[in-house]
Each structure stands twice: as structure tokens, then as C-alpha cells.
TIDREN-636762 format. One record per residue (C-alpha): residue in three letters; x, y, z. Coordinates in steps of 0.2 Angstrom, whole numbers, padded with zeros to 4 digits, always signed. Layout:
TIDREN-636762
AlaXYZ/...
END
This chain:
TIDREN-636762
Met-0067+0454+0810/Lys-0066+0467+0823/Lys-0058+0463+0840/Ile-0064+0472+0856/Val-0051+0473+0869/Phe-0053+0478+0886/Glu-0040+0480+0900/Val-0043+0478+0918/Gly-0040+0495+0927/His-0036+0503+0909/Ile-0048+0494+0899/Phe-0046+0495+0882/Tyr-0053+0489+0864/Thr-0046+0486+0850/Gln-0052+0484+0830/Ile-0038+0471+0823/Asn-0031+0475+0808/Lys-0019+0489+0805/Ile-0022+0500+0819/Ile-0020+0517+0826/Ile-0021+0518+0846/Phe-0028+0533+0855/Leu-0030+0534+0873/Leu-0047+0537+0880/Leu-0051+0539+0899/Val-0069+0544+0902/Phe-0081+0542+0917/Phe-0100+0544+0917/Thr-0107+0545+0934/Gly-0121+0552+0943/Cys-0140+0549+0941/Met-0146+0543+0923/Pro-0155+0559+0918/Glu-0139+0569+0923/Val-0126+0558+0914/Lys-0114+0571+0904/Thr-0108+0567+0888/Asp-0094+0580+0886/Ile-0083+0575+0903/Pro-0065+0580+0898/Leu-0051+0567+0896/Glu-0042+0561+0912/Thr-0024+0560+0913/Pro-0018+0543+0914/Val-0008+0536+0927/Lys+0005+0527+0917/Asn+0018+0537+0908/Lys+0020+0536+0888/Ala+0032+0521+0889/Glu+0022+0510+0901/Arg+0005+0514+0891/Gln+0014+0508+0875/Gln+0021+0493+0884/Glu+0004+0488+0890/Arg-0003+0491+0873/Leu+0008+0477+0866/Arg+0006+0467+0881/Ile-0013+0465+0878/Lys-0012+0463+0859/Glu-0002+0448+0864/Val-0016+0442+0875/Phe-0029+0444+0861/Lys-0016+0435+0849/Glu-0016+0422+0861/Ile-0036+0421+0863/Asn-0038+0422+0842/Glu-0025+0409+0840/Thr-0034+0396+0854/Asn-0052+0401+0845/Lys-0046+0395+0829/Thr-0037+0379+0834/Leu-0040+0373+0851/Lys-0058+0378+0852/Lys-0062+0370+0834/Ser-0055+0354+0840/Pro-0065+0337+0843/Glu-0060+0336+0860/Trp-0062+0352+0866/Leu-0079+0353+0857/Thr-0084+0336+0865/Glu-0080+0343+0883/Ala-0088+0360+0880/Tyr-0103+0353+0874/Ser-0107+0342+0888/Ser-0109+0355+0902/Ile-0105+0371+0908/Lys-0085+0369+0915/Ile-0085+0386+0926/Lys-0090+0384+0944/Lys-0108+0387+0951/Leu-0105+0399+0966/Asn-0119+0388+0975/Asp-0107+0374+0973/Ile-0093+0383+0981/Leu-0089+0380+1000/Lys-0089+0395+1011/Glu-0073+0391+1016/Glu-0067+0394+0999/Tyr-0075+0411+0997/Ser-0059+0421+1003/Ser-0047+0413+0991/Tyr-0057+0422+0977/Ser-0050+0439+0983/Lys-0034+0435+0972/Tyr-0045+0437+0957/Leu-0052+0455+0962/His-0044+0471+0955/Ser-0045+0486+0966/Ser-0060+0478+0975/Glu-0071+0477+0960/Val-0082+0462+0955/Tyr-0090+0463+0937/Ile-0108+0455+0937/Ile-0115+0450+0919/Val-0132+0446+0917/His-0140+0435+0904/Pro-0125+0435+0892/Gly-0131+0428+0874/Tyr-0148+0431+0878/Tyr-0155+0436+0860/Ala-0147+0421+0851/Phe-0152+0407+0863/Ile-0170+0413+0870/Gln-0176+0429+0863/Asn-0174+0427+0845/Lys-0189+0421+0835/Gln-0181+0414+0820/Pro-0171+0400+0829/Leu-0159+0388+0820/Pro-0164+0372+0816/Leu-0156+0358+0826/Trp-0139+0354+0821/Glu-0136+0336+0815/Tyr-0122+0331+0828/Ala-0120+0314+0821/Lys-0112+0324+0806/Gly-0100+0332+0820/Phe-0100+0348+0828/Pro-0103+0364+0821/Gln-0087+0375+0819/Asn-0095+0390+0824/Asn-0106+0393+0839/Val-0124+0396+0840/Val-0122+0415+0841/Glu-0111+0415+0827/Arg-0122+0405+0816/Ile-0138+0415+0819/Ser-0127+0430+0815/Glu-0124+0423+0798/Asn-0142+0424+0793/Leu-0147+0439+0803/Ser-0157+0452+0790/Arg-0142+0465+0786/Asp-0156+0478+0784/Asp-0161+0479+0802/Ile-0153+0491+0813/Ser-0157+0485+0830/Ile-0149+0468+0826/Lys-0135+0477+0819/Val-0133+0486+0837/Met-0137+0469+0846/Glu-0122+0462+0836/Glu-0111+0475+0840/Gln-0115+0474+0859/Glu-0113+0455+0859/Lys-0096+0457+0851/Val-0089+0470+0865/Leu-0098+0459+0879/Arg-0091+0444+0872/Asp-0073+0452+0871/Phe-0073+0458+0887/Ile-0077+0442+0896/Glu-0064+0434+0886/Phe-0051+0445+0891/Met-0056+0446+0908/Ser-0055+0426+0910/Lys-0036+0426+0902/Glu-0033+0439+0915/Lys-0039+0429+0927/Lys-0050+0443+0935/Leu-0066+0440+0945/Val-0082+0440+0933/Ile-0099+0432+0940/Leu-0111+0427+0926/Ile-0130+0427+0930/Leu-0137+0413+0918/Pro-0155+0412+0915/Gly-0163+0400+0925/Asp-0166+0383+0920/Tyr-0161+0389+0903/Lys-0162+0371+0895/Asn-0180+0371+0895/His-0181+0389+0887/Leu-0170+0388+0873/Ser-0176+0395+0856/Tyr-0169+0380+0846/Gly-0173+0367+0858/Tyr-0159+0357+0868/Val-0153+0339+0864/Lys-0146+0329+0878/Gly-0126+0330+0878/Tyr-0125+0344+0866/Asp-0127+0359+0875/Glu-0125+0373+0864/Tyr-0127+0387+0878/Ala-0113+0378+0887/Arg-0102+0379+0873/Tyr-0104+0397+0871/Ile-0102+0401+0890/Asn-0085+0389+0890/Glu-0079+0398+0875/Leu-0082+0416+0883/Thr-0075+0410+0900/Asn-0061+0399+0892/Met-0067+0388+0908/Ser-0057+0399+0919/Glu-0058+0397+0938/Ser-0059+0416+0940/Val-0077+0416+0931/Ile-0090+0407+0942/Tyr-0109+0408+0939/Met-0127+0408+0947/Glu-0144+0407+0939/Ser-0158+0419+0940/Lys-0175+0414+0948/Glu-0184+0414+0931/Tyr-0176+0412+0912/Asn-0184+0428+0908/Asn-0180+0441+0922/Gly-0165+0444+0933/Phe-0171+0443+0951/Leu-0162+0432+0962/Ser-0170+0421+0975/Asp-0168+0428+0993/Lys-0158+0410+0995/Asp-0146+0414+0979/Leu-0145+0432+0984/Glu-0138+0427+1003/Val-0127+0416+0994/Leu-0120+0430+0983/Ala-0119+0443+0997/Thr-0109+0432+1008/Phe-0098+0427+0995/Leu-0094+0445+0989/Asn-0091+0451+1008/Thr-0079+0436+1012/Ala-0069+0439+0995/Gly-0068+0457+0999/Ala-0078+0465+0985/Lys-0082+0482+0989/Thr-0088+0489+0971/Ile-0099+0480+0960/Lys-0100+0484+0941/Leu-0115+0477+0929/Gly-0116+0474+0912/Gly-0126+0461+0901/Gly-0145+0463+0896/Tyr-0154+0471+0896/Ile-0156+0487+0903/Gly-0173+0490+0908/Lys-0177+0472+0908/Cys-0165+0457+0916/Leu-0152+0468+0920/Ser-0163+0480+0930/Asn-0171+0466+0940/Phe-0155+0460+0945/Tyr-0152+0477+0950/Glu-0165+0479+0961/Ser-0161+0462+0970/Ile-0143+0468+0973/Gly-0149+0484+0978/Thr-0157+0476+0993/Arg-0139+0474+0999/Tyr-0128+0486+0995/Arg-0130+0505+0991/Asn-0133+0512+0976/Asn-0116+0522+0977/Asp-0107+0505+0977/Ile-0116+0499+0961/Asn-0112+0506+0943/Phe-0119+0501+0926/Ile-0105+0500+0914/Leu-0110+0508+0898/Glu-0099+0498+0885/Ile-0107+0481+0891/Thr-0122+0486+0897/Thr-0134+0480+0883/Ile-0151+0484+0875/Ser-0164+0473+0870/Pro-0166+0474+0849/Val-0186+0475+0853/Asp-0184+0490+0862/Met-0174+0500+0851/Gly-0187+0503+0838/Ser-0183+0520+0828/Glu-0169+0524+0840/Ser-0159+0510+0833/Asn-0154+0522+0818/Arg-0146+0534+0831/Leu-0135+0521+0840/Leu-0123+0515+0828/Asn-0110+0527+0818/Lys-0108+0525+0799/Asp-0093+0514+0802/Gly-0104+0501+0812/Arg-0098+0504+0828/Ile-0109+0510+0843/Asn-0110+0528+0847/Phe-0110+0529+0866/Lys-0115+0547+0868/Arg-0131+0543+0858/Val-0133+0528+0870/Val-0131+0537+0885/Gln-0145+0550+0879/Tyr-0156+0535+0873/Tyr-0155+0528+0893/Ser-0161+0545+0897/Met-0176+0544+0890/Leu-0178+0523+0894/Gly-0192+0520+0907/Tyr-0185+0506+0919/Ser-0194+0492+0927/Ser-0184+0493+0943/Lys-0191+0506+0957/Leu-0172+0510+0961/Ala-0165+0514+0945/Asp-0168+0533+0948/Ser-0152+0535+0956/Ile-0142+0522+0947/Lys-0123+0527+0940/Leu-0118+0524+0924/Arg-0099+0523+0922/Arg-0089+0522+0907/Leu-0073+0511+0905/Ser-0057+0518+0904/Met-0051+0512+0888/Tyr-0039+0514+0872/Arg-0051+0519+0856/Val-0042+0508+0841/Tyr-0048+0514+0824/Leu-0044+0503+0808/Asp-0032+0512+0797/Gln-0041+0514+0781/
END
């Protein structure tokens, strides 16, 4: 399985196996139709020795993550807790007096906000899995993994969706281990809208979120106003804005799904409180609905199965957004290390 690794500040992803690492630092900025795909590589701040040391450190972090995923997160004790409820804190339940303490999780006054993680598998999927017979024990794999095992291999849009999910999943998991501030916007009242149904005491979405976040204190969540859009209620928007201002977040980096849908809804909400220049869509962790891809899906993957982000940018430039504010959004790249399989 490929592993996507991101480093905060010098965020990067890797495919685990024998690997060759190449440094790539690229920014995309400006209005969506004018996004350039030929920006020169930036010079990294760190010298070669420091970069190599950082590569090794990141590999060790993901080695630990992989080991935890294969052992602790498969244990009956961990699964019992993970299925019971979402274990990260809900922002609405955090006291205002505690807001400032979250400043220690910020990196360069930046906060990542991820909208509706796992949306396809848990809500949009029209061919849901049958309910698990929990009396026989917990499933070893979560719903996203179990659905992936049964999806058509011939549907390119589904392959793109899977690759997007891997990138987003690994990004959140890494950030949680690094104790960096991430805010998840979960579908409102999700329990009543799960495509496979809900069994009391066996919350599959909670398990998924707990796996991604490692139940970290640096990751918190809110719920959107509705399960099928990303808008926040006026009350929740006020809570979020107060929290971000008190914690010292100056730049908001958006990801999740979908562009032109729930993610754009959230952007419209947060855009009433923050300048467009302070809000960035992050290309690698911004997802496209499989329903919207159509024939374009054939162009979004390289032959090796990885997403072609230059073509994604071209696709975005043609995409119609629901948000009236979308004509001035900023699309940025994560600064990353690209790692290829040693074939």
C-alpha cells in the first residue's frame, strides 16, 4: 500500500517500499482561472543534511503510525472505545478560557480546516455495505477500507476518489501525530444520514474519525449546518471565528470535499469573517466528487495511479462553483517531498 506523508512547513508525501526521494516545493496562488502550472521550484530553507535528517524523522513517524494501525487499532480494547463515540473534542464544548491554549498547536499561525472527511464512503455511496454483524466481533477494517475492497476497478472516478482519500487520510493522521491544529467539519447530524445505517454503540464514522486523528488533543471538530452542505450556522460561525482569533490563527488552509459543493459552502461561510487573501484551498487535500468528474476522470490520474495535479488545476479552472466568492479563491500547493517507488 502506498503511504502519503506530509510534513508541516515542509510537508511531503511518500510511497512506502524501496523509495527515491525528490524535493519539490511549489506554490500555486491567485485567482482560480489564472493558476499557473509551471511555477519554478523554490529553494528550500534547510540545507541538504537537515533535509535528509527530516526525511528520516518523518519516515520514523510513519513507521510508528503504520505499526499502531496494524496492532493497537485492531485490538478489541481500542475498537471498543473507537466505536463508542468520537473522542476528539467538539469546539462547541471547549470553554472560551481554553481557546488561547490551542496556540501551541499552530504552525506559523496557520490552521487546517478539513470539510466532510470520508463523505463518499459514509454518505454519498449508493451501494453501501450491509450492516456488520457486531455480535461476531469488530471488523478488522473500517468502512472506507471495506468499501474500497468492493468498488469497481473499472470506474476511473472511483480510483481518483480512493487516491484522494488516501492523501487526505494520511495528511490528517500525520498532523495529529505532530500535534498540529486541525479542525474537522463533520456532516451535521451524520448518524441519521449514513448510507449503511447506524447501530447504537457501533458508530462506524466515529471509528473512522478516531483512526484518522489518533484521538489527538490537537484535532477538534464542529458540525456543518446540514449533512449535505458545508455551511455553518451563524452561532457556530461565531464560535469558530472567536476560537481562531483567540488562538492566534491568521491563515486558514482548506481541504476536504467537495470543491464546488460542501467545501465551497464552508468557504462562503468563513469568507464572511475572513479576507479571501487569508484563506487558501490546498490542492493536494481538496477533493472532487466522483459524480462531478465524468469523462474528465480519465485525465486526472497518471499511469501509475497517482493524481496528476497539473490536470486537476486545469479541471478546477473549468469547474463551476456554487459559491459566489469563488472567483477570487487562492489555490496553493503543499510544499512536499515527492517519493517514487523504486521499480
